C-alpha positions as CSV (number, residue, x, y, z in Angstrom):
1,M,9.3,-131.8,-31.2
2,N,12.3,-133.6,-29.7
3,I,12.0,-136.6,-27.3
4,W,13.3,-134.6,-24.3
5,K,10.6,-132.0,-24.7
6,K,7.8,-134.6,-25.1
7,E,9.0,-136.3,-21.9
8,Q,9.0,-133.0,-20.1
9,I,5.4,-132.3,-21.2
10,D,4.3,-135.9,-20.3
11,K,5.8,-135.4,-16.8
12,Y,4.0,-132.1,-16.4
13,I,0.7,-133.7,-17.2
14,V,1.3,-136.3,-14.5
15,E,2.2,-133.6,-12.0
16,F,-0.8,-131.5,-13.0
17,K,-3.2,-134.3,-12.3
18,K,-1.5,-134.9,-8.9
19,Y,-1.8,-131.2,-8.1
20,Y,-5.5,-131.3,-8.6
21,I,-5.8,-134.1,-6.1
22,D,-3.6,-132.3,-3.5
23,C,-3.1,-128.5,-4.0
24,S,-2.5,-127.7,-0.3
25,V,0.7,-125.8,-1.3
26,N,0.9,-123.1,-4.1
27,Y,3.4,-124.9,-6.3
28,F,4.2,-128.2,-7.9
29,T,7.1,-129.7,-9.8
30,G,7.3,-128.3,-13.3
31,M,4.4,-125.8,-12.9
32,S,6.1,-123.3,-15.2
33,V,6.5,-125.7,-18.1
34,P,3.5,-124.3,-20.2
35,S,5.1,-120.8,-20.3
36,K,8.2,-122.3,-21.9
37,L,6.5,-124.2,-24.8
38,N,6.2,-123.1,-28.4
39,Q,3.0,-123.4,-30.4
40,D,3.6,-127.0,-31.6
41,E,4.5,-128.1,-28.0
42,L,1.4,-126.4,-26.6
43,R,-0.7,-128.2,-29.2
44,Y,0.7,-131.5,-28.0
45,L,-0.1,-130.5,-24.4
46,K,-3.6,-129.5,-25.3
47,D,-4.2,-132.8,-27.2
48,N,-3.0,-134.8,-24.2
49,L,-4.3,-132.9,-21.2
50,N,-8.1,-132.8,-20.9
51,I,-8.6,-130.4,-17.9
52,S,-12.3,-130.9,-17.9
53,E,-11.8,-134.7,-17.5
54,V,-9.2,-134.2,-14.7
55,V,-11.5,-131.9,-12.8
56,G,-14.7,-133.7,-13.6
57,S,-16.5,-130.6,-14.7
58,N,-18.1,-129.1,-17.8
59,K,-15.5,-127.2,-19.9
60,S,-17.6,-124.0,-20.0
61,T,-18.0,-123.7,-16.3
62,L,-14.8,-125.4,-15.1
63,I,-13.3,-122.5,-13.2
64,N,-16.7,-121.4,-11.9
65,D,-17.1,-124.8,-10.3
66,L,-13.6,-124.9,-9.0
67,L,-13.9,-121.6,-7.2
68,K,-16.8,-123.0,-5.1
69,D,-14.4,-125.5,-3.5
70,H,-12.0,-123.6,-1.2
71,S,-9.8,-126.7,-0.9
72,K,-9.0,-126.1,-4.6
73,D,-8.0,-122.5,-4.2
74,N,-4.4,-122.9,-5.3
75,F,-5.3,-125.1,-8.2
76,S,-8.0,-122.5,-9.3
77,L,-5.6,-119.6,-9.2
78,Y,-2.9,-121.6,-11.1
79,L,-5.4,-122.2,-13.9
80,I,-6.4,-118.5,-14.0
81,N,-2.8,-117.3,-14.0
82,T,-1.5,-119.9,-16.6
83,R,-2.8,-118.4,-19.8
84,Q,-1.3,-121.2,-21.9
85,L,-3.9,-123.6,-20.5
86,E,-7.2,-122.9,-22.3
87,C,-10.1,-122.3,-20.0
88,E,-13.4,-120.5,-20.5
89,V,-13.7,-117.4,-18.2
90,N,-16.8,-115.5,-19.5
91,S,-19.3,-118.2,-18.6
92,Y,-22.0,-118.1,-15.9
93,D,-22.6,-120.8,-13.4
94,K,-26.0,-122.3,-12.6
95,S,-26.9,-119.4,-10.3
96,Q,-25.9,-116.9,-13.0
97,S,-22.8,-115.8,-11.1
98,T,-19.6,-115.0,-12.9
99,I,-15.9,-115.8,-12.2
100,F,-15.3,-112.1,-11.5
101,I,-18.0,-112.1,-8.8
102,E,-16.5,-115.1,-7.1
103,L,-13.0,-113.6,-7.2
104,A,-14.3,-110.3,-6.0
105,R,-16.2,-111.9,-3.1
106,R,-13.2,-113.9,-2.0
107,Y,-10.8,-110.9,-2.4
108,F,-13.0,-108.7,-0.3
109,E,-13.3,-111.4,2.4
110,D,-9.7,-112.5,2.5
111,N,-7.0,-110.4,0.7
112,K,-4.3,-113.0,1.5
113,I,-5.9,-115.7,-0.6
114,F,-7.6,-113.9,-3.6
115,F,-5.4,-110.9,-4.1
116,I,-6.3,-108.3,-6.7
117,E,-3.7,-109.5,-9.2
118,N,-5.9,-112.5,-10.0
119,I,-8.5,-110.2,-11.4
120,R,-5.9,-108.7,-13.6
121,S,-5.0,-112.2,-14.9
122,L,-8.7,-112.7,-15.6
123,F,-8.6,-109.7,-17.9
124,S,-5.6,-111.1,-19.6
125,R,-7.6,-114.1,-20.5
126,G,-10.2,-111.9,-22.3
127,Y,-12.7,-111.5,-19.5
128,K,-15.3,-108.8,-20.0
129,I,-17.2,-107.1,-17.2
130,K,-20.8,-108.1,-17.0
131,P,-23.8,-106.0,-15.7
132,E,-24.0,-108.5,-12.8
133,D,-20.4,-107.7,-11.9
134,N,-21.2,-104.0,-11.7
135,R,-24.2,-104.6,-9.5
136,F,-22.3,-106.9,-7.2
137,V,-19.5,-104.4,-6.6
138,L,-22.0,-101.6,-6.0
139,D,-23.9,-103.7,-3.5
140,L,-20.6,-104.8,-1.9
141,H,-20.0,-101.2,-0.7
142,K,-22.7,-101.8,1.9
143,K,-20.3,-104.2,3.6
144,V,-17.5,-101.7,4.0
145,K,-16.8,-101.4,7.7
146,Q,-13.1,-100.3,7.9
147,V,-10.4,-98.6,5.8
148,S,-9.0,-101.8,4.5
149,D,-12.5,-102.8,3.2
150,L,-12.8,-99.4,1.5
151,D,-9.4,-99.9,-0.2
152,K,-10.4,-103.3,-1.5
153,W,-13.8,-102.1,-2.7
154,T,-12.1,-99.2,-4.6
155,Y,-9.8,-101.6,-6.4
156,L,-12.8,-103.7,-7.4
157,R,-14.7,-100.6,-8.6
158,L,-11.7,-99.6,-10.7
159,A,-11.7,-103.1,-12.3
160,V,-15.4,-102.8,-13.2
161,I,-15.0,-99.2,-14.6
162,L,-11.8,-99.9,-16.6
163,N,-12.7,-103.4,-17.8
164,D,-9.3,-103.8,-19.5
165,E,-6.0,-105.5,-18.4
166,K,-3.6,-102.7,-19.4
167,L,-5.7,-99.9,-18.0
168,F,-6.3,-101.8,-14.8
169,E,-2.6,-102.6,-14.4
170,K,-1.8,-98.9,-14.9
171,A,-4.4,-97.9,-12.4
172,L,-2.9,-100.3,-9.8
173,S,0.5,-98.8,-10.3
174,K,-0.9,-95.3,-9.8
175,N,-3.2,-96.2,-6.9
176,R,-2.0,-93.5,-4.6
177,E,-2.5,-90.8,-7.2
178,I,-6.1,-92.1,-7.7
179,F,-6.6,-92.1,-3.9
180,T,-5.4,-88.4,-4.0
181,I,-8.0,-87.4,-6.5
182,L,-10.7,-89.4,-4.6
183,S,-9.7,-87.4,-1.5
184,F,-10.5,-84.2,-3.3
185,K,-13.8,-85.6,-4.7
186,Q,-14.9,-86.8,-1.2
187,G,-13.6,-83.6,0.6
188,K,-11.5,-85.5,3.0
189,P,-8.4,-87.8,3.0
190,Y,-9.2,-91.1,1.3
191,H,-6.8,-93.9,2.2
192,F,-4.2,-91.4,3.6
193,N,-3.7,-90.8,7.3
194,F,-3.3,-87.0,6.9
195,P,-5.6,-84.9,9.1
196,N,-6.8,-82.8,6.2
197,L,-6.5,-82.1,2.4
198,L,-3.5,-79.8,2.9
199,G,-1.4,-82.9,3.8
200,V,-2.9,-84.7,0.8
201,I,-1.9,-82.1,-1.7
202,N,1.5,-81.4,-0.2
203,N,2.3,-85.1,-0.4
204,A,1.1,-85.3,-4.0
205,I,3.1,-82.4,-5.2
206,Q,6.2,-83.8,-3.7
207,H,5.8,-87.5,-4.6
208,Y,3.5,-87.7,-7.6
209,R,5.0,-85.1,-9.8
210,E,4.5,-86.9,-13.1
211,S,0.8,-86.6,-12.4
212,G,0.9,-83.2,-10.8
213,D,-1.2,-81.4,-13.4
214,I,-4.2,-83.8,-13.3
215,I,-4.0,-83.8,-9.4
216,L,-4.0,-80.0,-9.2
217,H,-6.8,-79.9,-11.8
218,A,-8.8,-82.2,-9.5
219,M,-8.2,-80.0,-6.5
220,T,-9.6,-77.0,-8.3
221,F,-12.3,-78.9,-10.2
222,Y,-13.8,-80.2,-6.9
223,N,-13.5,-76.7,-5.3
224,R,-10.9,-77.6,-2.6
225,Y,-8.5,-74.7,-3.3
226,V,-10.0,-72.2,-0.9
227,E,-10.2,-74.7,1.9
228,I,-6.5,-75.7,1.4
229,R,-5.3,-72.1,1.3
230,K,-7.0,-71.5,4.6
231,L,-5.2,-74.5,6.1
232,D,-1.9,-73.4,4.6
233,T,-1.0,-71.0,7.3
234,K,2.7,-71.5,6.8
235,G,2.6,-71.1,3.0
236,T,4.0,-74.6,2.5
237,F,1.5,-75.5,-0.2
238,I,2.1,-72.3,-2.2
239,K,5.9,-72.8,-2.0
240,K,5.6,-76.5,-3.2
241,W,3.2,-75.5,-6.0
242,D,5.6,-72.7,-7.2
243,E,8.6,-75.1,-7.1
244,Y,6.6,-77.7,-9.0
245,L,5.6,-75.3,-11.8
246,K,9.3,-74.2,-12.1
247,N,10.6,-77.8,-12.3
248,K,7.6,-79.8,-13.6
249,P,8.5,-83.1,-15.3
250,I,6.8,-84.5,-18.4
251,Q,3.3,-85.5,-17.4
252,D,2.0,-89.1,-17.6
253,A,-0.5,-88.6,-20.5
254,E,-1.6,-92.3,-20.3
255,F,-2.6,-91.9,-16.7
256,E,-4.4,-88.7,-17.4
257,E,-6.6,-90.6,-19.9
258,I,-7.3,-93.3,-17.4
259,V,-8.3,-90.6,-14.8
260,K,-10.9,-89.3,-17.3
261,I,-12.4,-92.8,-17.6
262,I,-12.6,-93.2,-13.8
263,F,-13.8,-89.6,-13.3
264,P,-15.9,-88.9,-16.4
265,E,-16.9,-85.5,-15.1
266,F,-13.4,-84.3,-16.0
267,K,-14.1,-84.6,-19.7
């Protein structure tokens, strides 16, 4: 390791310690340094930065403890999202609560602070959903009072069901397709502002064509076809369906497999 790199890491350690003291903003000088280090350089960083000592917390519950202090939100999220810094994520705190539960609670209460991408980062660190996480999310549904609450709860439910970084990331990128299928399952527009399911299916055939087959399957599987045909007084749906079948693109097989995990009744 050259002298310049060593000095850069040493400066990063100094700034890291300062940031723990004052993390009122969501950045600090040199915060991206760990992502640019090779294995030898990361080893030097690990040998010279004792995060537990800086925070004054047990190594196994470090992030659990940090998340309880709202003044350390930016620092906590930085640790979670900086995978090069080793931190335990699968531990329980003294009350047998998990990091996922704390993130989920904060995300549900304030989407601006603990946005859903942080849970994806948690998965990237090797987090595995616990029975407590599943129970927490199911109980959280009782607190849903408005559409935005329902959307956030759905994302958390997807996280619990999929329990995998890549699957969850894919589901997030296909969230509107999932909401479409949920609309058919619930028998009314879910997330969408359409007055009925005719609007939902017309929108899907037009905009989510790479997932058209699985969406149309959901429509028939949940017995919504007859209802939609009755609403389709102008024949718009039938025309769109016919055009889709004639010009159908290659379907997203990966997404179809995810749908079967989310909706196991499809199997």
